[in-house]
C-alpha positions in Angstrom: 77.4 95.6 9.7 76.7 97.3 12.2 73.6 96.2 14.4 72.6 99.7 15.2 72.0 100.3 11.2 69.5 97.5 10.9 65.7 99.1 10.8 63.1 96.5 10.8 59.9 97.4 7.9 57.6 95.3 9.7 57.3 92.0 11.3 53.9 90.3 9.7 52.7 87.3 12.3 53.7 83.8 10.8 53.5 81.2 13.7 49.7 80.9 14.2 49.3 81.6 10.7 51.3 78.1 9.5 50.0 76.1 12.6 46.0 76.9 11.3 47.6 76.0 8.0 49.0 72.6 8.6 45.3 71.7 10.6 43.3 73.4 7.6 45.2 71.1 5.6 45.0 68.0 8.1 41.1 68.3 8.2 41.3 68.3 4.3 39.5 71.5 4.3 41.4 73.2 1.8 40.7 70.4 -0.7 37.2 70.0 0.8 36.7 73.8 -0.4 38.5 73.5 -3.6 35.9 71.1 -4.9 33.5 73.2 -3.6 34.4 76.4 -5.5 35.0 74.5 -8.7 31.5 73.6 -8.7 30.3 76.7 -7.9 33.2 78.5 -10.2 34.7 80.4 -7.9 38.5 80.8 -7.7 40.4 80.4 -4.4 37.2 79.5 -2.5 39.4 77.8 0.1 41.8 80.7 0.3 39.0 82.9 1.2 37.8 80.6 3.8 41.4 79.8 5.5 42.1 83.5 5.9 38.8 83.8 7.9 38.9 80.9 9.4 42.4 81.5 10.9 41.4 85.7 11.5 38.5 83.9 13.6 41.5 82.0 15.4 44.0 84.7 15.8 41.9 88.0 15.7 38.6 88.3 15.3 37.6 91.0 12.9 34.6 92.0 10.8 35.4 90.9 7.1 36.2 94.3 5.7 38.7 94.7 8.5 40.1 91.3 8.0 40.5 92.0 4.2 41.7 95.5 4.7 43.9 95.5 7.9 44.7 92.1 9.3 46.1 90.9 6.3 48.6 93.7 6.3 50.0 92.1 9.6 50.4 88.7 9.0 52.4 86.2 6.5 49.9 84.0 4.4 51.5 80.4 3.5 53.0 80.0 0.3 50.4 79.5 -2.4 47.9 81.2 -0.5 46.1 84.1 -2.7 44.7 87.1 -0.9 41.1 87.4 -1.2 39.1 90.2 -2.2 36.2 91.3 0.0 33.8 90.2 -2.3 35.3 86.4 -2.2 34.9 86.1 1.4 31.3 87.2 1.3 30.6 84.4 -1.0 33.0 82.0 0.7 30.5 82.5 3.6 27.3 81.7 1.0 29.3 79.2 -0.2 29.9 77.4 2.9 26.4 77.5 4.4 25.2 75.9 1.0 27.3 72.5 1.6 26.7 72.6 5.8 25.2 69.2 5.5 28.6 67.3 3.6 30.9 69.8 5.2 29.8 68.7 8.7 30.1 64.9 8.1 33.6 65.6 6.2 35.0 67.3 10.0 33.5 64.4 11.7 35.1 61.9 9.8 38.8 63.4 9.6 38.2 64.2 13.4 37.6 60.4 13.9 40.5 59.4 11.7 43.1 62.0 13.5 41.7 61.6 16.8 40.1 59.3 19.4 36.5 60.6 19.9 34.8 59.5 22.8 31.0 59.2 21.4 29.8 57.3 24.8 28.5 60.8 26.5 27.8 64.0 23.7 26.1 67.3 25.4 23.9 69.1 23.7 23.6 72.6 24.6 21.5 76.1 23.2 21.9 79.2 23.3 20.5 82.5 21.3 21.5 85.6 19.4 19.2 88.3 18.7 19.2 91.2 15.9 19.1 95.1 16.4 15.5 95.5 14.8 12.0 95.2 15.8 11.3 93.4 12.8 10.0 89.8 12.8 10.7 87.2 10.2 11.3 88.7 6.8 12.4 86.6 3.4 15.6 87.1 3.7 16.0 86.2 7.3 13.1 83.7 7.7 14.1 82.2 10.7 14.3 85.0 13.1 11.4 85.5 15.5 10.3 87.0 18.9 10.3 84.5 21.9 12.0 83.7 25.0 15.6 85.3 24.9 18.6 84.3 27.2 19.9 87.5 27.0 16.1 89.1 28.1 16.0 90.9 25.0 12.1 90.0 24.5 11.7 93.2 22.5 14.4 91.8 19.8 13.7 88.5 17.3 16.0 86.1 17.7 17.5 82.7 16.5 18.3 79.8 18.9 21.5 77.9 18.0 22.2 73.9 19.2 25.4 73.0 19.4 26.5 69.0 20.1 30.0 68.3 21.7 31.5 65.0 22.8 32.4 65.2 26.5 35.4 66.8 25.7 34.0 69.9 24.4 34.9 68.6 21.0 32.2 69.9 18.5 30.4 67.6 16.2 27.5 69.2 14.7 25.2 72.8 14.9 21.5 73.4 14.3 19.7 77.0 14.2 16.0 76.9 14.7 13.6 80.4 15.1 13.3 81.3 18.3 9.3 80.2 18.8 10.0 78.4 22.8 12.3 78.7 25.4 13.7 75.1 24.4 14.3 73.3 21.0 15.1 69.6 20.5 16.6 68.4 17.5 17.9 64.8 16.3 21.5 64.2 16.2 22.4 64.0 12.4 23.2 60.7 11.1 27.2 60.8 10.7 27.1 61.5 14.7 25.5 58.2 15.7 25.5 56.5 17.5 24.2 58.8 20.2 22.2 58.5 23.3 20.2 61.4 23.5 18.6 61.8 27.3 14.9 62.2 28.2 16.7 66.1 29.0 17.7 67.6 25.8 19.8 70.0 28.4 22.7 67.4 28.8 
């Protein structure tokens, strides 16, 4: 066959998706989220969360654009079902509810797979604001007015804290209402032993 007569119908991305699948599996996330899906009667919950994780790592788009456009450009691993937009939204709700169990699970897997050095742990803060002039609501009770690192004191916001190793590997995170310029937070039990300095800005 003459190579000039060949044409390509498409070239979906494969390598990145395969690499992410490997680490998703090594971290036990397929089994973790599959069990969570069984308890919530949510089919293919693990697939929806894998797809959203892969999208954030490869090409961060909105959930709608991920489902309607990005999935056409990548090759999903064998056995992974294409999620619907509704499954993605429900997956985010399920993951938020499972945070208290998910972080210790990831911490245990990371300590098994890597040599995490916990002699020094650092805790930092950031904030994000909402494009509204309304403070806390029943749906978003955590957003409040306060000190803004973005210099947007006219917008309600939340403060986000992240605990990492000295190498920058995340251990846990927390979110707090924006009530003041600083937020102190006790390390979660799965991250102990951690020596916290008197100054929270490690």
